[in-house]
Biopython code that builds the backbone (N, CA, C, O; Angstrom):
import numpy as np
from Bio.PDB.StructureBuilder import StructureBuilder

atoms = [
    (1, "MET", "N", (147.778, 25.692, 68.623)),
    (1, "MET", "CA", (146.358, 25.954, 68.594)),
    (1, "MET", "C", (145.922, 26.613, 69.892)),
    (1, "MET", "O", (146.637, 26.577, 70.893)),
    (2, "THR", "N", (144.761, 27.206, 69.863)),
    (2, "THR", "CA", (144.246, 27.838, 71.068)),
    (2, "THR", "C", (143.851, 26.770, 72.083)),
    (2, "THR", "O", (143.643, 25.610, 71.730)),
    (3, "LYS", "N", (143.752, 27.172, 73.328)),
    (3, "LYS", "CA", (143.317, 26.241, 74.370)),
    (3, "LYS", "C", (141.840, 25.920, 74.161)),
    (3, "LYS", "O", (141.021, 26.825, 74.005)),
    (4, "ALA", "N", (141.507, 24.647, 74.158)),
    (4, "ALA", "CA", (140.125, 24.222, 73.938)),
    (4, "ALA", "C", (139.238, 24.648, 75.100)),
    (4, "ALA", "O", (139.641, 24.585, 76.261)),
    (5, "LEU", "N", (138.020, 25.084, 74.769)),
    (5, "LEU", "CA", (137.056, 25.456, 75.794)),
    (5, "LEU", "C", (136.489, 24.213, 76.470)),
    (5, "LEU", "O", (136.215, 24.224, 77.670)),
    (6, "LYS", "N", (136.314, 23.143, 75.699)),
    (6, "LYS", "CA", (135.801, 21.883, 76.242)),
    (6, "LYS", "C", (136.340, 20.742, 75.385)),
    (6, "LYS", "O", (136.305, 20.828, 74.158)),
    (7, "ARG", "N", (136.835, 19.682, 76.007)),
    (7, "ARG", "CA", (137.408, 18.555, 75.278)),
    (7, "ARG", "C", (136.751, 17.267, 75.746)),
    (7, "ARG", "O", (136.488, 17.084, 76.934)),
    (8, "SER", "N", (136.486, 16.369, 74.784)),
    (8, "SER", "CA", (135.909, 15.070, 75.095)),
    (8, "SER", "C", (136.590, 14.029, 74.215)),
    (8, "SER", "O", (136.748, 14.244, 73.013)),
    (9, "CYS", "N", (136.987, 12.923, 74.790)),
    (9, "CYS", "CA", (137.652, 11.856, 74.031)),
    (9, "CYS", "C", (136.817, 10.585, 74.100)),
    (9, "CYS", "O", (136.160, 10.306, 75.102)),
    (10, "CYS", "N", (136.857, 9.821, 73.007)),
    (10, "CYS", "CA", (136.103, 8.570, 72.975)),
    (10, "CYS", "C", (137.062, 7.389, 73.090)),
    (10, "CYS", "O", (138.275, 7.575, 73.186)),
    (11, "GLU", "N", (136.519, 6.185, 73.078)),
    (11, "GLU", "CA", (137.308, 4.971, 73.275)),
    (11, "GLU", "C", (138.378, 4.764, 72.210)),
    (11, "GLU", "O", (139.401, 4.135, 72.484)),
    (12, "THR", "N", (138.161, 5.287, 70.985)),
    (12, "THR", "CA", (139.132, 5.103, 69.910)),
    (12, "THR", "C", (140.329, 6.024, 70.050)),
    (12, "THR", "O", (141.294, 5.902, 69.295)),
    (13, "GLY", "N", (140.281, 6.946, 71.005)),
    (13, "GLY", "CA", (141.382, 7.880, 71.189)),
    (13, "GLY", "C", (141.167, 9.194, 70.457)),
    (13, "GLY", "O", (141.959, 10.124, 70.612)),
    (14, "GLU", "N", (140.093, 9.284, 69.650)),
    (14, "GLU", "CA", (139.795, 10.540, 68.974)),
    (14, "GLU", "C", (139.219, 11.513, 69.988)),
    (14, "GLU", "O", (138.418, 11.132, 70.841)),
    (15, "CYS", "N", (139.627, 12.759, 69.892)),
    (15, "CYS", "CA", (139.122, 13.778, 70.806)),
    (15, "CYS", "C", (138.391, 14.859, 70.019)),
    (15, "CYS", "O", (138.786, 15.230, 68.914)),
    (16, "TYR", "N", (137.337, 15.340, 70.611)),
    (16, "TYR", "CA", (136.548, 16.405, 70.021)),
    (16, "TYR", "C", (136.550, 17.556, 71.013)),
    (16, "TYR", "O", (136.385, 17.351, 72.216)),
    (17, "SER", "N", (136.736, 18.767, 70.504)),
    (17, "SER", "CA", (136.793, 19.889, 71.421)),
    (17, "SER", "C", (136.169, 21.138, 70.810)),
    (17, "SER", "O", (136.119, 21.292, 69.590)),
    (18, "VAL", "N", (135.704, 22.009, 71.664)),
    (18, "VAL", "CA", (135.237, 23.324, 71.255)),
    (18, "VAL", "C", (136.465, 24.229, 71.343)),
    (18, "VAL", "O", (136.936, 24.548, 72.435)),
    (19, "GLU", "N", (136.971, 24.634, 70.195)),
    (19, "GLU", "CA", (138.199, 25.435, 70.143)),
    (19, "GLU", "C", (137.923, 26.924, 70.269)),
    (19, "GLU", "O", (138.747, 27.668, 70.802)),
    (20, "ALA", "N", (136.766, 27.364, 69.779)),
    (20, "ALA", "CA", (136.443, 28.786, 69.811)),
    (20, "ALA", "C", (134.959, 28.958, 69.527)),
    (20, "ALA", "O", (134.299, 28.050, 69.023)),
    (21, "VAL", "N", (134.456, 30.117, 69.853)),
    (21, "VAL", "CA", (133.100, 30.512, 69.481)),
    (21, "VAL", "C", (133.268, 31.687, 68.531)),
    (21, "VAL", "O", (133.931, 32.668, 68.871)),
    (22, "VAL", "N", (132.672, 31.601, 67.335)),
    (22, "VAL", "CA", (132.814, 32.643, 66.325)),
    (22, "VAL", "C", (131.441, 33.178, 65.948)),
    (22, "VAL", "O", (130.421, 32.555, 66.243)),
    (23, "SER", "N", (131.420, 34.331, 65.297)),
    (23, "SER", "CA", (130.179, 34.958, 64.851)),
    (23, "SER", "C", (130.133, 35.006, 63.328)),
    (23, "SER", "O", (131.164, 34.978, 62.656)),
    (24, "ILE", "N", (128.923, 35.078, 62.805)),
    (24, "ILE", "CA", (128.714, 35.260, 61.374)),
    (24, "ILE", "C", (128.358, 36.727, 61.170)),
    (24, "ILE", "O", (127.454, 37.250, 61.822)),
    (25, "ASP", "N", (129.082, 37.398, 60.248)),
    (25, "ASP", "CA", (128.788, 38.811, 60.025)),
    (25, "ASP", "C", (127.629, 38.984, 59.044)),
    (25, "ASP", "O", (127.049, 38.001, 58.583)),
    (26, "GLY", "N", (127.300, 40.208, 58.735)),
    (26, "GLY", "CA", (126.168, 40.525, 57.872)),
    (26, "GLY", "C", (126.291, 39.973, 56.463)),
    (26, "GLY", "O", (125.284, 39.820, 55.773)),
    (27, "ARG", "N", (127.502, 39.673, 56.025)),
    (27, "ARG", "CA", (127.712, 39.089, 54.695)),
    (27, "ARG", "C", (127.801, 37.563, 54.744)),
    (27, "ARG", "O", (128.058, 36.918, 53.727)),
    (28, "GLY", "N", (127.587, 36.994, 55.927)),
    (28, "GLY", "CA", (127.639, 35.541, 56.065)),
    (28, "GLY", "C", (129.049, 35.006, 56.239)),
    (28, "GLY", "O", (129.266, 33.803, 56.095)),
    (29, "GLN", "N", (130.002, 35.854, 56.539)),
    (29, "GLN", "CA", (131.389, 35.427, 56.681)),
    (29, "GLN", "C", (131.730, 35.130, 58.136)),
    (29, "GLN", "O", (131.189, 35.736, 59.061)),
    (30, "VAL", "N", (132.641, 34.182, 58.307)),
    (30, "VAL", "CA", (133.128, 33.782, 59.625)),
    (30, "VAL", "C", (134.641, 33.962, 59.629)),
    (30, "VAL", "O", (135.313, 33.587, 58.668)),
    (31, "VAL", "N", (135.170, 34.520, 60.681)),
    (31, "VAL", "CA", (136.620, 34.646, 60.827)),
    (31, "VAL", "C", (137.090, 33.545, 61.756)),
    (31, "VAL", "O", (136.620, 33.433, 62.888)),
    (32, "LEU", "N", (138.027, 32.726, 61.272)),
    (32, "LEU", "CA", (138.626, 31.693, 62.120)),
    (32, "LEU", "C", (139.756, 32.327, 62.920)),
    (32, "LEU", "O", (140.595, 33.023, 62.348)),
    (33, "PRO", "N", (139.795, 32.105, 64.219)),
    (33, "PRO", "CA", (140.867, 32.691, 65.037)),
    (33, "PRO", "C", (142.246, 32.253, 64.540)),
    (33, "PRO", "O", (142.415, 31.144, 64.034)),
    (34, "LYS", "N", (143.230, 33.150, 64.697)),
    (34, "LYS", "CA", (144.582, 32.910, 64.205)),
    (34, "LYS", "C", (145.166, 31.597, 64.735)),
    (34, "LYS", "O", (145.798, 30.856, 63.981)),
    (35, "GLY", "N", (144.963, 31.306, 66.006)),
    (35, "GLY", "CA", (145.501, 30.070, 66.572)),
    (35, "GLY", "C", (144.946, 28.830, 65.874)),
    (35, "GLY", "O", (145.664, 27.847, 65.690)),
    (36, "ILE", "N", (143.674, 28.873, 65.488)),
    (36, "ILE", "CA", (143.054, 27.753, 64.765)),
    (36, "ILE", "C", (143.665, 27.656, 63.368)),
    (36, "ILE", "O", (144.060, 26.575, 62.932)),
    (37, "ARG", "N", (143.741, 28.801, 62.666)),
    (37, "ARG", "CA", (144.319, 28.803, 61.311)),
    (37, "ARG", "C", (145.743, 28.282, 61.330)),
    (37, "ARG", "O", (146.116, 27.453, 60.500)),
    (38, "ASP", "N", (146.539, 28.765, 62.272)),
    (38, "ASP", "CA", (147.935, 28.330, 62.360)),
    (38, "ASP", "C", (148.032, 26.842, 62.661)),
    (38, "ASP", "O", (148.822, 26.133, 62.038)),
    (39, "GLY", "N", (147.239, 26.366, 63.609)),
    (39, "GLY", "CA", (147.279, 24.954, 63.988)),
    (39, "GLY", "C", (146.887, 24.029, 62.853)),
    (39, "GLY", "O", (147.389, 22.909, 62.761)),
    (40, "LEU", "N", (145.990, 24.490, 61.984)),
    (40, "LEU", "CA", (145.539, 23.676, 60.850)),
    (40, "LEU", "C", (146.359, 23.929, 59.592)),
    (40, "LEU", "O", (146.145, 23.280, 58.568)),
    (41, "GLY", "N", (147.287, 24.861, 59.666)),
    (41, "GLY", "CA", (148.099, 25.175, 58.491)),
    (41, "GLY", "C", (147.304, 25.866, 57.388)),
    (41, "GLY", "O", (147.574, 25.660, 56.205)),
    (42, "LEU", "N", (146.329, 26.682, 57.768)),
    (42, "LEU", "CA", (145.499, 27.376, 56.781)),
    (42, "LEU", "C", (146.112, 28.732, 56.442)),
    (42, "LEU", "O", (146.640, 29.432, 57.307)),
    (43, "ALA", "N", (146.025, 29.081, 55.163)),
    (43, "ALA", "CA", (146.536, 30.363, 54.697)),
    (43, "ALA", "C", (145.490, 31.022, 53.813)),
    (43, "ALA", "O", (144.569, 30.366, 53.325)),
    (44, "ALA", "N", (145.638, 32.313, 53.613)),
    (44, "ALA", "CA", (144.717, 33.052, 52.743)),
    (44, "ALA", "C", (144.664, 32.373, 51.373)),
    (44, "ALA", "O", (145.696, 32.019, 50.803)),
    (45, "GLY", "N", (143.466, 32.200, 50.863)),
    (45, "GLY", "CA", (143.288, 31.579, 49.549)),
    (45, "GLY", "C", (143.063, 30.077, 49.590)),
    (45, "GLY", "O", (142.657, 29.493, 48.585)),
    (46, "ASP", "N", (143.320, 29.429, 50.740)),
    (46, "ASP", "CA", (143.054, 27.987, 50.841)),
    (46, "ASP", "C", (141.564, 27.728, 50.642)),
    (46, "ASP", "O", (140.724, 28.521, 51.069)),
    (47, "LYS", "N", (141.246, 26.621, 49.994)),
    (47, "LYS", "CA", (139.857, 26.210, 49.789)),
    (47, "LYS", "C", (139.463, 25.264, 50.907)),
    (47, "LYS", "O", (140.209, 24.346, 51.249)),
    (48, "LEU", "N", (138.286, 25.491, 51.474)),
    (48, "LEU", "CA", (137.786, 24.645, 52.547)),
    (48, "LEU", "C", (136.522, 23.937, 52.104)),
    (48, "LEU", "O", (135.703, 24.509, 51.384)),
    (49, "ALA", "N", (136.361, 22.694, 52.531)),
    (49, "ALA", "CA", (135.143, 21.927, 52.294)),
    (49, "ALA", "C", (134.326, 21.953, 53.584)),
    (49, "ALA", "O", (134.859, 21.725, 54.669)),
    (50, "LEU", "N", (133.041, 22.230, 53.458)),
    (50, "LEU", "CA", (132.130, 22.209, 54.596)),
    (50, "LEU", "C", (131.289, 20.949, 54.473)),
    (50, "LEU", "O", (130.599, 20.755, 53.471)),
    (51, "VAL", "N", (131.341, 20.097, 55.480)),
    (51, "VAL", "CA", (130.618, 18.833, 55.485)),
    (51, "VAL", "C", (129.616, 18.881, 56.628)),
    (51, "VAL", "O", (129.979, 19.192, 57.762)),
    (52, "THR", "N", (128.358, 18.574, 56.335)),
    (52, "THR", "CA", (127.336, 18.611, 57.378)),
    (52, "THR", "C", (126.895, 17.201, 57.747)),
    (52, "THR", "O", (126.924, 16.285, 56.926)),
    (53, "LEU", "N", (126.492, 17.055, 58.981)),
    (53, "LEU", "CA", (125.890, 15.826, 59.482)),
    (53, "LEU", "C", (124.440, 16.167, 59.779)),
    (53, "LEU", "O", (124.155, 17.188, 60.403)),
    (54, "ALA", "N", (123.517, 15.312, 59.333)),
    (54, "ALA", "CA", (122.098, 15.553, 59.578)),
    (54, "ALA", "C", (121.571, 14.540, 60.579)),
    (54, "ALA", "O", (121.931, 13.363, 60.554)),
    (55, "ARG", "N", (120.723, 15.019, 61.443)),
    (55, "ARG", "CA", (120.000, 14.162, 62.381)),
    (55, "ARG", "C", (118.526, 14.482, 62.231)),
    (55, "ARG", "O", (118.117, 15.643, 62.226)),
    (56, "GLU", "N", (117.748, 13.436, 62.112)),
    (56, "GLU", "CA", (116.306, 13.586, 61.944)),
    (56, "GLU", "C", (115.977, 14.533, 60.792)),
    (56, "GLU", "O", (115.042, 15.330, 60.874)),
    (57, "GLY", "N", (116.767, 14.433, 59.709)),
    (57, "GLY", "CA", (116.506, 15.203, 58.503)),
    (57, "GLY", "C", (116.939, 16.654, 58.537)),
    (57, "GLY", "O", (116.676, 17.395, 57.590)),
    (58, "ARG", "N", (117.600, 17.080, 59.612)),
    (58, "ARG", "CA", (118.033, 18.474, 59.722)),
    (58, "ARG", "C", (119.528, 18.538, 59.985)),
    (58, "ARG", "O", (120.050, 17.763, 60.786)),
    (59, "PRO", "N", (120.232, 19.467, 59.308)),
    (59, "PRO", "CA", (121.661, 19.628, 59.587)),
    (59, "PRO", "C", (121.873, 20.000, 61.047)),
    (59, "PRO", "O", (121.189, 20.873, 61.583)),
    (60, "CYS", "N", (122.833, 19.327, 61.689)),
    (60, "CYS", "CA", (123.084, 19.638, 63.094)),
    (60, "CYS", "C", (124.551, 19.936, 63.365)),
    (60, "CYS", "O", (124.878, 20.646, 64.316)),
    (61, "CYS", "N", (125.437, 19.396, 62.528)),
    (61, "CYS", "CA", (126.869, 19.551, 62.783)),
    (61, "CYS", "C", (127.565, 19.965, 61.492)),
    (61, "CYS", "O", (127.145, 19.595, 60.396)),
    (62, "LEU", "N", (128.617, 20.725, 61.643)),
    (62, "LEU", "CA", (129.385, 21.206, 60.507)),
    (62, "LEU", "C", (130.851, 20.888, 60.744)),
    (62, "LEU", "O", (131.392, 21.184, 61.809)),
    (63, "MET", "N", (131.493, 20.285, 59.754)),
    (63, "MET", "CA", (132.916, 19.990, 59.834)),
    (63, "MET", "C", (133.601, 20.758, 58.708)),
    (63, "MET", "O", (133.099, 20.804, 57.585)),
    (64, "VAL", "N", (134.729, 21.349, 59.007)),
    (64, "VAL", "CA", (135.483, 22.124, 58.022)),
    (64, "VAL", "C", (136.838, 21.464, 57.849)),
    (64, "VAL", "O", (137.517, 21.153, 58.828)),
    (65, "MET", "N", (137.231, 21.251, 56.591)),
    (65, "MET", "CA", (138.561, 20.697, 56.315)),
    (65, "MET", "C", (139.076, 21.262, 55.010)),
    (65, "MET", "O", (138.304, 21.762, 54.191)),
    (66, "LYS", "N", (140.375, 21.183, 54.818)),
    (66, "LYS", "CA", (140.940, 21.625, 53.544)),
    (66, "LYS", "C", (140.334, 20.781, 52.428)),
    (66, "LYS", "O", (140.199, 19.565, 52.565)),
    (67, "ALA", "N", (139.971, 21.425, 51.331)),
    (67, "ALA", "CA", (139.323, 20.734, 50.217)),
    (67, "ALA", "C", (140.230, 19.654, 49.633)),
    (67, "ALA", "O", (139.741, 18.590, 49.251)),
    (68, "ASP", "N", (141.527, 19.898, 49.555)),
    (68, "ASP", "CA", (142.422, 18.880, 48.992)),
    (68, "ASP", "C", (142.501, 17.648, 49.888)),
    (68, "ASP", "O", (142.688, 16.536, 49.395)),
    (69, "ARG", "N", (142.361, 17.835, 51.193)),
    (69, "ARG", "CA", (142.358, 16.684, 52.108)),
    (69, "ARG", "C", (141.108, 15.833, 51.884)),
    (69, "ARG", "O", (141.179, 14.605, 51.915)),
    (70, "LEU", "N", (139.975, 16.478, 51.662)),
    (70, "LEU", "CA", (138.737, 15.753, 51.381)),
    (70, "LEU", "C", (138.878, 14.983, 50.067)),
    (70, "LEU", "O", (138.468, 13.826, 49.976)),
    (71, "ALA", "N", (139.453, 15.622, 49.057)),
    (71, "ALA", "CA", (139.641, 14.961, 47.761)),
    (71, "ALA", "C", (140.563, 13.746, 47.892)),
    (71, "ALA", "O", (140.285, 12.693, 47.319)),
    (72, "ARG", "N", (141.658, 13.889, 48.641)),
    (72, "ARG", "CA", (142.573, 12.745, 48.859)),
    (72, "ARG", "C", (141.857, 11.612, 49.562)),
    (72, "ARG", "O", (142.008, 10.449, 49.187)),
    (73, "GLY", "N", (141.075, 11.945, 50.586)),
    (73, "GLY", "CA", (140.346, 10.924, 51.334)),
    (73, "GLY", "C", (139.345, 10.194, 50.454)),
    (73, "GLY", "O", (139.191, 8.977, 50.563)),
    (74, "ALA", "N", (138.662, 10.930, 49.581)),
    (74, "ALA", "CA", (137.701, 10.308, 48.668)),
    (74, "ALA", "C", (138.418, 9.366, 47.703)),
    (74, "ALA", "O", (137.937, 8.263, 47.440)),
    (75, "ARG", "N", (139.561, 9.792, 47.177)),
    (75, "ARG", "CA", (140.333, 8.927, 46.269)),
    (75, "ARG", "C", (140.772, 7.654, 46.977)),
    (75, "ARG", "O", (140.644, 6.561, 46.425)),
    (76, "GLU", "N", (141.291, 7.788, 48.199)),
    (76, "GLU", "CA", (141.756, 6.619, 48.951)),
    (76, "GLU", "C", (140.603, 5.665, 49.232)),
    (76, "GLU", "O", (140.772, 4.447, 49.173)),
    (77, "PHE", "N", (139.441, 6.212, 49.535)),
    (77, "PHE", "CA", (138.270, 5.398, 49.825)),
    (77, "PHE", "C", (137.752, 4.706, 48.561)),
    (77, "PHE", "O", (137.386, 3.531, 48.600)),
    (78, "LEU", "N", (137.724, 5.432, 47.446)),
    (78, "LEU", "CA", (137.134, 4.902, 46.214)),
    (78, "LEU", "C", (138.086, 4.063, 45.367)),
    (78, "LEU", "O", (137.626, 3.242, 44.573)),
    (79, "SER", "N", (139.385, 4.242, 45.510)),
    (79, "SER", "CA", (140.340, 3.503, 44.672)),
    (79, "SER", "C", (140.142, 2.005, 44.673)),
    (79, "SER", "O", (140.114, 1.415, 43.593)),
    (80, "PRO", "N", (140.001, 1.340, 45.828)),
    (80, "PRO", "CA", (139.803, -0.114, 45.799)),
    (80, "PRO", "C", (138.511, -0.500, 45.066)),
    (80, "PRO", "O", (138.466, -1.519, 44.378)),
    (81, "ILE", "N", (137.483, 0.302, 45.215)),
    (81, "ILE", "CA", (136.213, 0.011, 44.550)),
    (81, "ILE", "C", (136.357, 0.151, 43.041)),
    (81, "ILE", "O", (135.898, -0.703, 42.283)),
    (82, "ILE", "N", (136.998, 1.234, 42.612)),
    (82, "ILE", "CA", (137.186, 1.471, 41.172)),
    (82, "ILE", "C", (138.065, 0.402, 40.567)),
    (82, "ILE", "O", (137.808, -0.041, 39.447)),
    (83, "ASN", "N", (139.106, -0.029, 41.281)),
    (83, "ASN", "CA", (140.006, -1.058, 40.757)),
    (83, "ASN", "C", (139.301, -2.389, 40.542)),
    (83, "ASN", "O", (139.702, -3.171, 39.679)),
    (84, "GLU", "N", (138.242, -2.655, 41.327)),
    (84, "GLU", "CA", (137.499, -3.906, 41.161)),
    (84, "GLU", "C", (136.547, -3.884, 39.981)),
    (84, "GLU", "O", (136.132, -4.936, 39.493)),
    (85, "ILE", "N", (136.199, -2.690, 39.520)),
    (85, "ILE", "CA", (135.217, -2.572, 38.419)),
    (85, "ILE", "C", (135.840, -2.884, 37.088)),
    (85, "ILE", "O", (135.161, -2.834, 36.062)),
]
sb = StructureBuilder()
sb.init_structure("model")
sb.init_model(0)
sb.init_chain("A")
sb.init_seg("    ")
for serial, (resi, resn, name, xyz) in enumerate(atoms, 1):
    if name == "N":
        sb.init_residue(resn, " ", resi, " ")
    sb.init_atom(name, np.array(xyz, "f"), 0.0, 1.0, " ", f" {name:<3s}", serial, name[0])
structure = sb.get_structure()
């Protein structure tokens, strides 16, 4: 992956970093830098899920992940609940 512009770690050991600054073109498209794509194992045609966090009723943060990873996480989270029903 590319060298992070800024990195911050919390008590749980999770780290958050600014990996790159990107622009949105006239068609609303964003190009992810090659180092980011390679580090995340992204390839042309992969589906991405965009997840937003809202503060005070307004979107403030955006998280991008592979759509299949989000689906797996939802299944893992919901399976115990569904099994109890």
